[in-house]
N, C-alpha and C positions, 0 to 999 in steps of 0.2 A: 214223680212229684207227689207229695203228700196230698191226700184228698181231705178237705175240711168239711165238717158238718156245719152247714150254714142255715140260717133262719130261712123259712119258706119264702118270705118277701125278697130276700137276696137271691135265692135260687131262681125265682120267678123273673127277676130283673136280668139275670145273666142269661137265662134260657131265651129271652126275647132278642138278645144280642148274639145268640149262637155261641156263647161262651160256656165251656164246660168247667165245673168247679175244680177239676183235676189240673187245670192250667194255672191255678192260683198259687201264689207263694205269700204267706202271711209275713208282713214286715214288722220289724221291731216297733213296738207301741211307743208314742210320745206321752207327754204329761196330760194329754186330753183324753176324752172318752171316744174319740174317733178311732177307727180301725182302718188300716191300709193293706191292700193285697196287690201284688204284682201280677198282672195278666201276661201270660207268655205263651202264645200259640202262633201258628203260621200266618194267620190272618191278621192278628192285631196284638200289638205290644203297648200296653198302657197300665195305669194304676186304677184300682177300684177303691174309691173312698166310701167307707160305711160310716155315715154321720147320723144314723137312726136315733142316737141319743143326744145329738146336737144339731137338730134341724134348722134352728135359727142361724147358727154359725155357717151352715151350708149356703143359706141365702146370701149371707154377707160375703162369703167366699166368691160366689158367682158374680155379685155386683162389682166387688173390687177387682176381680179378675178381668171383667169386661173393661173397667176403667183403665186398668194398667195396660192392657193390650192396645186399647184405642190410643193411648199416649206413647206407644212405641216401646213398651217394656215387655220382658219375657215372662209372662204368667203362663201356666200350662194351657194348652188348648183343651177345650171341653168337648168330649165326643158324645156323651149321652147323660142326661140329667133327669132324675125323678125326685123333685123337690119334696113331694108328699111323703115319699118313703125315706128321704134323706140319703139317696144313693147317687154316686156320680162316677163316670168313667172319664179319666183325664190323661193328658199327656205325661209320659214317664221321662223325666230327665235323667234317669238311670244312675250310673255310679259316678256322676260328676259333682257330687256334693262336696262343698268346701272341706267338711270334716274328714272326708276320704282323701281328697287331693293333697291336703296339707300333710298327711302322713306319708303319702307316695312321693311327693315332690317338695321336700322341705326347703330346697334352694329357691323355690318360686313363691315362698310364703308372702313376701312383701309385694310381689307382682299381683298375686291374687287379691290381697287386701286393697291395693291401690284400685284395682278394677271395681271392687265393691264400693269404694269411696267415690269413684267416678259415677257409679249408678245413683248413689245418694244425692250427689251434686245435681245430676240431671233431674232427679225426682223433685228436688226442692224448687226447681225452676218452673214446674208445671202447677197451674192453679189448682188448689186443693178441691176435691169433689164436694158438692154441697149435700150429698146424701149421707155423709159420715158424721158421727157425733164428735164433739170436741174432747180432747184429752185435758180436761179442766181440773181445777184443784179438788173438786168433789171426787173424781176418779182417783187422783193421786192419793188422797187421804184414805180412800177405801182400800187401796193396794197396801198402803203403810200399815193398816190395821191387821193385815196378815202377819206381820212381824210381831206385833203386840200379842195377838191371840195365840199364834202357833209356836213362836219361838220363846216368848217370855211368859206365855200362859196367863196373860192379863185378863181380868174381867172388869168391865166398866164400873159395876156397882162397887167393886172392892178397891180398884186401883184408880179411883176418879182423879185424885190430885196428880198422879204421875202422868195420866193420859192428857189432862189439861195442859200440863207443862210441855208435853210432847207436841200437842197440837199448836201451841203458841210458838214453839221453836220453829216448826215447819211453816207456819204462817209467815214468819219473817224470812225464811229461806225462799219460799215461793214468790215473795214479792220482789226478789232479786232477779227472777226470770223475766226477761224483757227483751225488746229490741229486734225481734225477728218476725217476719211474716209467717204465719202458721202454714204448715205443709202436711202432706199425706205422711203419717207416721205408720210404718208397717208393724212396729211394735215388738216383733220377735225376730229381728234382724241379726241372726247369729249363724254360726258355721253349719248347723244342721238344717237350716232353711234356705241357704243360698247355694247356687250351682254355678259352675264355670262351663259355659257352652262355647267352646273355642271356634266352632264353625260359624257362629254368628258375629255380627259387627257391633261396635260401640257399646251403648248401654244394654243392648240385647244379649251381650255376652253373659250377663248375670241372670240366671233363672231364679225365679221367686216362687216360694210356696208359703203356706201357713200364715197368710196375711188377713185372715177373716176377722181378727180382732183389731184391725187397724183403726186409728183415730186421727183427728186433726190436731196437731200439736207442734212443738218446737223441733226444729231440725237437729238439734244436739242429741235428741233421744235415740234415734236409730244409730247415730255415730257411736255413742257411748255403749249401746247394745252390742255393737260390733267389736269395739276395742277393749271393753271390759266384760267379755264373754267368759263365763266361768268354766266352759267346756274345753277351752284350749289355752295354752300358755303363750302369752305375748310378754316379752320383757318390758321394763319401763322404757328402755330406749327405743324399742319397736313401736310402742304405743305413742311415745312422744313424737317420733318421726311421722307416723301415720296421721296423728292429729294435726301436725303442722302441714302435712300434705293436703288435708281437707281445708284447712284455713286458707292455704295458698290458692285454692280453687274457688273460693267463695268470697263475696263481699259482705263483711260483717264487722261488728264492733268486737274486737278480740277480747277485751276484758269481760264484757257482759256475756259473751258467748261461752267463755271458759267457766264463768260462774254457773251458767245454765248446764253446761256439760257435767260439772262436778255435782251439782245439786240433783239433776235428774239421774245421774249415775249412781249416786248414793241411795236415792229413793228406790231405784230399780234393784240394787243389791239387797236392800232390806226387804223388799217385796219377795224377791226370789228365795231368800233365806226362809221366809215364812211359808212360801209355797212348797219348797222341798220338804220342810217339816211336816206340812199338811199332808202331802202325798204319802209320806212314810207312815204317819200316825193314822190317818183316816182311810187311805186306800191301799195300804200295804205295798206301795211303790217305793222301794228302798234304794233303787239304783241312783237317785239324785243326791243322796246323802254324801256320796263321794266328792261332790262338787263344793260342799260347804267350806272346807279349808281354803279353797281358792276364792270363794266369795268373801270370806272373812279377811283374807289377805288384802284383796282389793279395797274392801270397805275401810280397813285400817289406814291404807295409803291415802284414800280420799279424805279421811277425817283429820289428817295432818294439816289440811289447808285451814287457814285462819278463820274462814267464813263458818267453820263447823265448831267453834269453841264451845257453844252452848250444847249442841248435839253430842259432841264428844263427851262432855261431862255427864250428860243425861245417861247415855249408853253405859258408861263406866260405872254409874251408881245404880244401874237396874239390871 
């Protein structure tokens, strides 16, 4: 196994746990500044999270992990924590990630998705934690700004009129989002962050990671993250079927919930288009550009809905 040259603080952390760096395997990086290693020796199989550049997110991960486990969900067990250094040893859910399983077992696609939706249904029934911030309009606008800056190249001082029109359009759309009690929103609920743990029961069958950015918001957000995930192809028919499955499991105002689903889904797609562009331009992470065609396809499908007539015109003219 390849031996990695690690920072002294990381080597020191591993040494205290009797872990040799030769037992580490560097895992593919995500869009964050965190780094993950798989620890594989006879004594311990786990993951090492190096969050030295994101220490606050590590603290949030630990708090939300504790809340999830307390409420019966499968967040990873935490084996050793050094918050000061930003280091963590945690349970390894191994090769049970949805993105892997969907390639291996295509015939079970709908089954896996329904299990993930069952998890969201259970999560929505638990009172939201009080230590988490709200996913309010200010956060949503900040995220939308990523599209303006990184995709359109807007500058407030130059594109003042266009930005004002954009804000007014979204103000009207956000007013349509109502009617559901706020829930814990995991926020990055997609195939690379959820696992199928077949030996566990009920909602514990779904393993969760990458929830440190979670906020309190509308239950439609995680559903649309799952069903409008740019990393994997779901047909219109599959998305429609799974959406109806969620609706059948929950008590809600169907019309208002669907509006929220579309509005939050569209906001999210615009946000991630901006993020993927920023990662490519600013951080030389070009791997996400391949997802842009899928993001644009989903965006166009959403914009066909009558509630987006103003937004559709704005985007076509900018």
